[in-house]
C-alpha positions in Angstrom: 109.9 143.0 121.5 111.1 140.5 119.0 111.3 141.5 115.4 109.7 139.2 112.8 111.2 137.7 109.7 109.0 136.1 107.1 110.5 133.3 105.0 108.9 131.8 102.0 109.5 128.1 101.5 108.1 125.3 99.4 105.1 123.4 100.9 107.2 120.2 101.0 109.8 121.8 103.2 107.1 123.2 105.6 105.6 119.7 105.9 109.0 118.2 106.7 109.5 120.9 109.4 106.1 120.1 110.9 106.7 116.4 110.9 110.2 116.6 112.5 109.0 119.2 115.0 106.1 116.9 116.1 108.3 113.9 116.3 111.0 115.8 118.3 108.5 117.0 120.8 108.8 120.6 120.0 105.8 122.8 121.0 105.7 124.4 117.5 107.4 124.6 114.2 108.8 128.0 115.2 110.4 126.5 118.3 112.0 123.8 116.2 113.3 126.2 113.5 114.7 128.6 116.2 116.5 125.7 117.8 118.0 124.6 114.5 119.1 128.1 113.6 120.6 128.7 117.1 122.6 125.5 116.8 123.9 126.4 113.3 124.7 129.9 114.3 126.7 128.7 117.2 129.0 126.9 114.8 129.4 129.9 112.6 129.2 132.8 115.0 132.3 134.9 114.5 132.6 136.2 118.1 135.3 138.8 118.3 138.2 136.8 117.0 137.0 135.6 113.6 136.9 137.7 110.4 134.4 137.4 107.7 136.9 135.5 105.6 137.2 132.9 108.4 133.4 132.6 108.6 133.2 132.2 104.8 135.8 129.3 105.0 133.8 127.6 107.7 130.6 127.9 105.7 132.3 126.5 102.6 133.7 123.6 104.7 130.2 122.8 105.9 128.8 123.0 102.4 126.6 126.0 102.9 128.3 128.0 100.2 130.6 127.2 97.3 
């Protein structure tokens, strides 16, 4: 059974997600968000070879953290 995570967001962001999900042919906003998260995690996933410091450098390089 999948665990749930509730995320609060501004109404404007939710509307953008709905709009893009519809335009992209996703069956739901959840499917779109999961796809985006999986894609981003694939870029950042440490696997076995990367340390937390290497992940932090990647995230900084992508502009996620400063």
